N, C-alpha and C positions, 0 to 999 in steps of 0.2 A: 721592941725589936732587937736592940743592941744586946739585951740580956739574953734573948733567945739564941742570938748569933754566938754569943760567947760561952753558953752552957754546953754541957756534954750531951747534946741532942742528936748526935749522928751515929748510926749503925753503919759499919763498913763491912760489906760482904766480900770475901776474897775466895774466888774459886781457884783451886790449886791442883795441878797434876804435873808431877815430875819437875818441881821447880826448886831443888835443893840448893842451887847456886845463888838464888836471889830471894827466897821467901823470908829468911830471917831479916835481911836488910830492909825488905818491904814493911814487915811488920814493925820494926823499930821506927821507921819513918812515920808510919800510920799512927802508932801510939804517941808520937810527939805532937800531933795536932790537937789543938785546944778543944776542938768541937767533938772529938771522938769519945763517945761513951761506951761503946759496944763494938767488938770485932768478931765477926763469925766467919771462920775459915772452914770452907768445905773442901776437903781433900778427896779427889775423885780417884781413890784407889791407887795412889802413887806407887811406883815400883822402886823408887829411889829413897833417899833418906829425908824426903820433905817433911814427913810427919815427925821424925825425930828433931828436925830443926825447929819445927813449930812449938814443940813441947819444951824446947829450951827457953822459950819466952815466958817468964813468970810474971804474968800481969792478970788480975782478976777480970779485966775487960775482955780477954780473949777466950773464945769458946771454939773448941775444935770438934768438927763432925766429920765422920769418914763414911764416904759411900761404900756399899758392899760390893760394888763392881764399878768399872769405868763406863760412865754414862755419857759425859760431855759437859762443857761449860754451862749450857742452858739449864740443865737439871740442877747443877750446883747453885745457880743463881736463884731459881725459884724455891729451892729448899731453904736457901738463906733468907729470902723474903718472908717465908712463912714463920721463920724464927725471930725475925727482927721485931724489937719492942720499942724503939725510940722514934721520935716524930719524923726524922729524915733518915734516908739511907743512900748509900752510894756503892757502886760496883767498882771494885779495885783489883786489877789483874795482879797475879802473883809475881810477875817479872818486874822489870824496871822501866818498861815502856811509858807508864803513866805515873806522874809525880804526885804523891800525896800533898805536897806543899800548895797544890792547886785548890785544895778543899775550901780555903777562905773565899776565893774568888766565886766558886760555885755556890757556896752557902750564902754569900752576901746577895748574890743575884736571885736565889729562890725566895729569900726573905723580903728583900726590898721591893720585889716585883710581884709579891703574892703568887709566885709561879707554882705549878704542879711538878714540873720537871726542868732540870738544866743539864744540857749536853755540853761537854768539854770538846770543842771542835779543834781538831788537829790541823785544819786548813785556814782557819782564821788565825794565822800563825802568830804565836807569842813567844818570843825568844828563839834560840837555836832549834833547828829541826834536822835530824840526820837524814841525808839523801840516799834512800835505797828503794828498790823495787818500783820502777815506773809503772809496770802493768798492774800492780796492786792499787796505785793511785787511780789508774784509769778505771779499774774494776769498781773501786769504791764510788768514783763519780757516777758511773752508770747505775749502780744500785741505789745510791742516794737519790739521784734524779728520778729513777723509777718509783722509789718510795714516795718522793714528793708528789708525783703525778697521781698516784693512787690515793694518797692520804690528804692531798691539798694542804700539807704542812711543809713550808720552805726550810729546809735544813742544808747545811754545807757538809755535815759529817754524821749521817745516820748510823754508821757502823762503829762510832766511837765506843771504847770500852769504859770511858768515864761518864757515867749517867748518875745524876743525883735526883732522887724522887722523894716526894712526901710518901711516907710509909703507908698511909692510909690508902692512897691511890695505888700504890704498887701492889698492895694486897688485892685490889679489885681486878688485876690484870688476868689472873688465872692462867699463867703461862704454861705452855705445853711442850715447846721445843727443847730437846735435850742437848743440842749442839749449838753452833754459832748462828743458827737461824733465830735464836732468841733475840738477837739485836733488832731485826726488822719487826719481829713480833711485838716487842715492847712498843716500838714507835707506832705501828698500826693500831694497837689496842689503846694507846694513849690518845691517838687521834680520834677514835671512835668514841672515847669518853669526853671529847672536846676539851682536853687538858691544855693548860697554859704551858707551853714549852719554850724555853729560851736556850740561846747558845752563848757560850763564852769561849774566847781563845785559850788554849792551853799549850804548855810545852809538851813535846813528844820525842821520845828517844827510841826510834824504831830499832828493832834487832832483826838479825838475819835468821834463816833456817838453821844454820850452823850453831847459832846462839840459842836455839830452842824455840823459834817461831813455829806455831802449830797450824794456823789457818791455811788452807789451800784453795785451789781452783774449783774443786768440787763443792766447797762451802759456798762459793759464789752462786752456783746454780741452786743450791738449797736456800740461799737467802732470797733469790728471785721467786722461788716457789712460795716462801713464806710471806713476801710482800703481797703477792696476788691472794694468797689464801686468807690471811688475817685482815686484809683490807676490804674484802668482798663477803666472805662467809660470816654470818652473824652467830 
C-alpha cells in the first residue's frame, strides 16, 4: 500500500476556461505532487491566453486537449475521464480555490480504506477558509442535503470540486452533464453503484465573481434537476 501511495499512480484532470491568471501556477503545484503521473488539461475553448500559458509548461506528464467549442466543466471532466490511464484520478479546478497539496490526504484515505471515491469537504474545515458568499453556503447545504436524501449517502459537501476516484469506477459512470450538474451526477451514479465514498477536510480559498468565479444561481436549479434525474432514472 505504501508503494502504491508513493508511486505516480494519479491522473489529474483539469477543466480550464479563461483561467490565464492562475492556470500556470496550478500546473506547477500539481506537478510537484509525488503521486501525479499524468495531467490532462481540457481547455474549454478559452478566449484568453490560457492555452499559451499551458503550453509554457514543459513536462511530459501534461496532455492538453482543446474542446472545439465552449461546452462547460462537465463535458471537460468526462472527456478527461475517458483519457485517464492511471489507477486513480482527481478533478482539479484551474483556479486557486483547491490546493493540490491536499492530494496526499485524499490518496491516503482512498488506499487505506479501500474506498472507491474520496471527497474533499470544504465544510469539515481544515485550516483557513475565506469567508465569502453566505447564500452560496446555504445553497450548497440545501443541494447536499437533497442529494443525501435521494442517494442515502451522507455527505457534507456534495458539490466539492475535489473528487478523487478509482479510475475504473469513474469510467463506469458514463457522465452526461456538460455543465456544473456533473457534480450531483457523479454522486448519484456512485451511489447507484454502491461505491464506498469517504470525505476528508480540505483547505479552500474561495474566490469572488470579480476574481473569475463562474457558477451562478441557475446552476443551482440545474443541480437540483440532476439530483432527481440521476438518483431515480436508471
